[in-house]
N, C-alpha and C positions, 0 to 999 in steps of 0.2 A: 403220651409219651414226655419226661424228662431230660430228652437229650437236647442238645441243641448243635442241632450238624448245620454244618459251614461247605456250601460247593465251591467246587474249581477254587481250592484255600491254598495259596501261595508257600509252599515249605523251606523257600530258600534260607529264612532267618531260623528255621527248626532242625537245619543239623549243619554240625559244625566244621564241614567242608565246604560249607555255603554253597551247594550244587544247585541248578537250577531244577525245580522240580516243583510239581504241582498237584495236590488231593485231591480225588474226584469228590469227596467228603472227607470233613476234619472234623472232630467234636474234641472236649475238652471235658477229663473226668475227674471230674472234684470230690466224689462219695463212692464209695464201696458198693453202693446199693444201684449203682448205675451200671455195673458192669455184666451182673446177669441181662439187664435190660438191654446192655447196648451188643453183647453175644446171640439172644433171642432176636433182635433187628437182623444182624449180617448176616444170621442163618435163615431165616426165612425168606432174604433178598439174595442169597446165595450169593455173598461178597468177599471178596477177601478183607483182611482185617490186620492192620500193623500197628504194633502199640509203640508209642514213641515215650522215650524218657528225655535224657538231656540232648538226643542226635547226634552224642558222639562217635558211636561204632557203627554210621549207616555210609553205604555208597546209596544213595535213592537215585533212582532213574528219572527222566522228566516229568514221567506221568506216573501218578500211582493210584490204583483201581481200587474202588472200594473204598474202604472207610481208615483211616488215620486218625488213632484216639492217643492222644495225649494225656499220661498219669500226672494228674496235679494231688496227686492226694498228701499232706502234709502233716508232722507231728511227729513229737519224740515223748518216748514213756519210758522211764526207771520203773521194771517189774519186780527186780529184786536187788539186793547187794547185801553183801559182807564183808570182813576184814582185807577180803583177798581181790575180790571180785565183782562188779556189776554185771545185771543182766540188762538190756536196753531192745526198746523194739522202735523199730524207728520207721516211717512212712515211705513207700517207693518213690512219692516226688521229691524227698528232701535232695538237696544241692552236696552233692559227695565231699565236695573240700569243705563246703560249712560245716559239715555233720561232723567232717575230724577234727576241724578247729575246735569245735564245740566241746568234742570229748575233752581234750588237754585243758581247756576252760575248765572243765568241772575234776580235772584230776584223773580220768580215764583214760587208761594207755595201752597201746599197741598198735594203734594206726597209723601212726606218725609218720611212719616210711612210704604210704601210701595219700600224704599229700599232693594237690593240685592234679590230680588226676579229674579229668573233666566227667560229667555224665551224672546222673542221679545214683540213690541209693540202691532203688529197686534195678536198676540195669548192672550194681557190682556183681551180685551171683552168679551171673548170665554169662559174663566173661571172666568172673574167677580172677579180677582185675590181680594183677601184682606189680611192683617196685622194690627193688634195691633189697632182696631177698625177703620179702612177705608178701602172702598171698592173703585175699580177704577169706579165705574159706578156713584160713587158721582161726579166726574169729566169728564165725556164723554159728550157729546153735541152731537154728531153723529158720526158715521160710514161709512165711503167709502168704497163700495166691489160691485162685480161681482155679480148676481142673476142668479145662472145655473137655477132656474127653468122657469123666465122669459127669461135668457139671456139676461138681460141690466143691466147696471151700475145703481146702486140707494145709495142713502143716507138715512140711518135711523136712525133718532132721537134717545135718547136715551130710550125717553117712548117706543118707538117702538121695544128695542131691549129684551125684555121681560126678564130684569134683574132681579135677582136672589142671594141667598146664593149660590156660586161657579156654578151661573147659566146663561144662556141666552139663545135667539132663536138660536144662531150659536151652541152653543154646543145639544141644543134638535133635530137641523135640520144639523146634521154633513155633510159636502160638498155641503150644498146646497149654502152657500155665502163664497166667497174671499175676507177676508178683504186685502183692498190695503191702505187704511191711517183710522187714528181715530182723530178726532178734540177734545182737551182738553183746556176747559174751567178752568182756574187756579186763585188764587189771587196775588195781588200785596200787601196784609196784610197780614201777618203772624200770624194765630193762631194756637195752639200746640193743638195737641189732645194726653190726656197722661192717658187715660181713664183704660190701660191696666196696669197691677202690673210691666211689667217688665222694663215699663216708667215711672209709676208715681212713684215708688220705688226709680229712679234714680233724679230724679227734683223735689224738697220740693219746689222751685217756679218758678211755671209756667210762672209766668208773666217774668222772667229774660229769660226764655229759648230761645235761638236760634234755626230756622228751620236747620243750621248746625249740631248741637247739637242733635237735635232730629235724624238728619238722621245718624251721627255717631255713637250714641247709639244702633239704629237699627240693622245696620252695625255690630255692637259689639255682641250683643244680636245675630243676627241671627248666626255669624260665630262662636260662643261659642256653639251653638246649631248643627248647620247644618251642615254637610261635604261640603265640595268644590268639586263638581262635578267632575272637572279637577284633582281630585286627588283620590277620591272613587267614583265611581258610583251610582247615586241617582234621584231623581224625585222629591225633595224636600218632602215638607208635602205627605204622600202615601193616609191620610185617611180625610176625611172630618170631623170638629167638631160634632157629632152628636147632633141635636134638638129635645128632647124629652118634652112630655106634661108635667103639671104643677104635673099632678098625678104621673106620671111614675117618676118625681123628686122628690117628696117628700118621694116616696117611698124608692129610692136612698139615699135619704139625711138620712134615720131612721137608716140606716145599714153603713151609710159611711159619717157623719157628717162632713168632710173635701173635699168632693167632689170638684172641681174648676169647677164654674157656671158662666155664664153670660147671660144677659135679651137676647130673641130672640122675633120674632112676636106672634110666635107659641108654647110659653113655656119658656125653659129654654136650652141654646146650654153648650154643657160639654166640655170637654176637650180630644180628644181623647188620645193624647199622655199618658195625667195621666191614662186612663184606660188601656191602651195597658199595661203601667207601672205597675201598681197593679194588673192586671191578670199574673204579672212574667215576661214578654216575652223583656222588655227591654235589651238589650245585647246579644239577642238568637241569636245563629247562624244555618244553617241549609245547607249544603255543602257552595257553593260559594256564596251563600245569608244569611243577618241576618236582624236582628234589631236594627238600631246604639245605640251603648253604652251610647250616650249625648242625644238622642232623639231618644224616642220608634216612635214618630210619621213618621221617615223616614225608610224606609226599602235599605239596601244598597246590592251591587254588587261589592266583593270581589277579582271580576275578572272569567273572562270567563262562567257568567250566561247566560240562555236564559228565553224567557218569562216563560216556564213552571217550573222553577224553582223560578221566581218573583211570579207566580200565586198560587203554591203549599205552601208558607211561607205566602201569604197574607190572603189566605183561613185559614190557622190556626189561626192566630192573629185575624180573623174573629170569629170565631167559637169560643177560646177563652176566649175576649171578653164578646160576648154573652152569653156564659154560665157562665161566673163570673156578671155580669152586668143587662142580659136580654135588653141588647141592640146592635143594628144591625150598625154595623158602615159603611160605603160607600166609596168604593173605587175612588180617585180623578184622577189618572194617566187614559187616555183612553186605553185602549187594542185596537190594529190593529196590521192583518185583524182582 
């Protein structure tokens, strides 16, 4: 067997929340040929299998049974190009932010609003990552993966991925698809997307804005609000921005006329961070964990916390927001196991 399995592997440095966690077995996958081999092994042994990217969207338990496999596939390929666009195939193990920076260096545009989002390229379709009015599904042509249900390699076109707000078929059917690479269609002509206030307030003349300026502005805004996981454990935005019906929104507006809101397909999208802050929880601490003092949407690990600590805090936040606004927050990071 070409797999190098390690027993009782410390995962504390492999999840951005920095939670205490140990894998029963751990393996790093550097070649796609190892994927069917690993799946055969876990199925023969009847073991659970967790695929790990950058560990930025996980709330891990203290003991993770079975096998944790980190996808370390790398590579960037230009598949085709014309005067208007390029088609890229990017390996799942590439670091997302470094990939976004590279696209701008090459003169490929569209992803600049998604700068500094932690994690890997392979994880980006799962959560359908988004920020400042842009979602990654807008640029995904297709996803290459191994389908455990059919034991076949598959290519899923964007329309087959079931993308929604922070959602996809990969998230709804966890463990079924092992994403190995993603194809992105990017533009060669920059069109700024500055609809969200942190960007529109910075750029009064959109026609003169460059992609690099948008990229740097996004990085600056994110760094001013979001702590660096290398310095303070966190999983980025811990809650989705809730979408409420128009009737719910009008009721909230009557009591909170300044409530931030944005259009959504089924009503209005609210700012979860604002709701948490208004509920009096910004900067709140509870033992080793807390709500970040600058961005209430982020839960942080001050050191030595485990999943129980995070879950207790998350439940407190949800309960308090529901009591105050009658709005139920939904957690973004996935709890495992």
